[in-house]
BAKOLMAR-490056 format. One record per residue (C-alpha): x, y negated, z negated; residue in one letter. Coordinates in Angstrom, 1 decimal. Example, Ala and Ser with C-alpha at 12.3 -4.5 7.8 and 13.67 -1.06 7.14 Angstrom:
+--------+--------+--------+------+
:     xx :     yy :     zz : rest :
+--------+--------+--------+------+
:   12.3 :    4.5 :   -7.8 :    A :
:   13.7 :    1.1 :   -7.1 :    S :
+--------+--------+--------+------+
This chain:
+--------+--------+--------+------+
:     xx :     yy :     zz : rest :
+--------+--------+--------+------+
:   16.3 :   13.2 :  -26.3 :    X :
:   15.2 :   16.9 :  -26.7 :    X :
:   13.8 :   18.7 :  -23.7 :    X :
:   10.5 :   19.4 :  -25.4 :    X :
:   10.0 :   15.7 :  -26.0 :    X :
:   10.8 :   14.9 :  -22.4 :    X :
:    8.0 :   17.4 :  -21.4 :    X :
:    5.6 :   15.7 :  -23.7 :    X :
:    6.3 :   12.4 :  -21.9 :    X :
:    5.1 :   13.8 :  -18.5 :    X :
:    2.0 :   12.0 :  -17.4 :    X :
:   -0.7 :   14.8 :  -17.3 :    X :
:   -2.9 :   13.0 :  -14.8 :    X :
:   -0.1 :   12.5 :  -12.4 :    X :
:    0.7 :   16.2 :  -12.7 :    X :
:   -2.9 :   17.2 :  -12.0 :    X :
:   -2.9 :   15.0 :   -8.9 :    X :
:    0.3 :   16.5 :   -7.6 :    X :
:   -0.9 :   20.1 :   -8.1 :    X :
:   -4.2 :   19.2 :   -6.4 :    X :
:   -2.4 :   17.7 :   -3.4 :    X :
:   -0.1 :   20.7 :   -2.9 :    X :
:   -3.1 :   23.2 :   -3.1 :    X :
:   -5.1 :   21.0 :   -0.8 :    X :
:   -2.3 :   20.8 :    1.8 :    X :
:   -1.7 :   24.6 :    1.5 :    X :
:   -5.3 :   25.6 :    1.9 :    X :
:   -6.8 :   22.9 :    4.0 :    X :
:   -9.6 :   22.5 :    1.5 :    X :
:  -10.0 :   19.5 :   -0.8 :    X :
:   -9.1 :   20.6 :   -4.4 :    X :
:   -9.0 :   19.0 :   -7.8 :    X :
:   -7.0 :   20.1 :  -10.8 :    X :
:   -7.6 :   19.8 :  -14.5 :    X :
:   -5.1 :   20.7 :  -17.2 :    X :
:   -7.1 :   22.0 :  -20.1 :    X :
:   -4.2 :   22.8 :  -22.5 :    X :
:   -0.5 :   22.5 :  -22.9 :    X :
:    1.5 :   24.6 :  -25.4 :    X :
:    5.1 :   23.8 :  -26.0 :    X :
:    6.6 :   27.2 :  -26.9 :    X :
:   10.4 :   26.6 :  -26.8 :    X :
:   12.6 :   23.7 :  -26.3 :    X :
:   12.2 :   22.8 :  -22.6 :    X :
:    9.3 :   25.3 :  -22.1 :    X :
:    5.6 :   24.6 :  -21.8 :    X :
:    2.7 :   26.8 :  -20.9 :    X :
:   -0.2 :   25.2 :  -19.0 :    X :
:   -3.8 :   26.3 :  -18.7 :    X :
:   -5.3 :   24.6 :  -15.7 :    X :
:   -8.3 :   24.8 :  -13.4 :    X :
:   -8.1 :   24.3 :   -9.7 :    X :
:  -11.4 :   23.9 :   -7.9 :    X :
:  -13.0 :   22.8 :   -4.7 :    X :
:  -16.5 :   21.7 :   -3.7 :    X :
:  -15.8 :   22.0 :    0.0 :    X :
:  -17.6 :   25.3 :    0.3 :    X :
:  -20.8 :   23.5 :   -0.6 :    X :
:  -20.6 :   21.1 :    2.4 :    X :
:  -22.0 :   22.1 :    5.8 :    X :
:  -19.4 :   23.1 :    8.4 :    X :
:  -18.7 :   20.3 :   10.9 :    X :
:  -18.3 :   21.4 :   14.5 :    X :
+--------+--------+--------+------+
């Protein structure tokens, strides 16, 4: 199987969840991630456009 086809088989939702988890753990704020586009440019290469966002700043600070 070609590398490009392997990339196309990656579960996008699982990738979004994994990115959100890493950013959440690194920042201490709850983040979500949405992949808005994927472009396969070369064999084995993909360019992602994604949005990482939090709503934590809207919540009152807990003491």
